[in-house]
N, C-alpha and C positions, 0 to 999 in steps of 0.2 A: 504494500500500500504506500502511496506517496504521502509526503508530509502534508500536502494540501488537503487530501482526503481525510486524513486523521484529524486535522484541525476542524474540518466541517463536522465530523462525527462528534468530536468533543464539544463543539459549540452547540450542536443539537441536543446532546445529553444535558448540558448545562441548562439550556432553556426548559427542557422537560422537568428537570429537578426543581428549577425555580418556579415553574408553573404549578407543580404539585405542592409546593410550599404554600401557595396562595389558596389552593383548595383545602389543604389540611388546616391552614390558619382559619379559614372560614368555619370549619367544623369545630375547631378548638375554641374559637372566640365565643361561641354560643354556650359552651358548657363549663368553661373554667375562667377564673379571674385572669385578667390580662397580664398583670405583673408577675403572678405565680407562673404562668406559662412562659413568660419571657425569662424568668430566673431558671426554670428547668432547661429551657433551650440553651441558654448561655452556659450552664453547668455541663450539659452533655457535650456541647461543641468544644468547650475548654478541655474536657477530659480527652476527647478524640484528638484534638490538635496537639495537646501536650504529649500524648502517646506517640503520635507520628514524629514529632520533633525529637523526642528521646530515642526512638528507634533509629531514625536516620542519622542523627549526629552523635549519639552516645551520651547525651546529657543536655542540660539546658544551657543556652548561651549566656555568657556573663554580660549583664546590662548594667549601666550606671543608673543611679537613682533618677536622673533626668530622663533617660531613655525609657525607664520603666513607667514613669508618669505619662509619657507620650503613648506608650503601648496601651496602657489602661484607658486613657482618654479616647484613643482610636477605637478600642473595643466597645466602650460604652456608647459612643456616637454611632459607630458602624453596625454594631450587632443589636444592642439592647433597644436603643431609641428607634431604629428602623422597624424592628419587629413590633414594638409597642404601638407605634403610629399605624403600622399595617393592620394590626388587630383592631384598633379603634376604628379604622376606616372600614373594615370588613363587618364590624358589628352593626 
């Protein structure tokens, strides 16, 4: 397979996953509190991403306190707030 075909397949799978998140979010927004759902989603994704980083690199990268603040702010804005606003919009 060529690199271009693989890229198209990966983009298609990414859009399918993102679209399924919208459908699942609609179902979850009806039955669970929004912030509880967002907390569970953040915890599950953090465990998965930390596992991948530890497996691939053999440990966690050393970050300065300033870089750690940037990482946490990026996670809060990019993950938590996006999902909270999405669920409020779907409700």
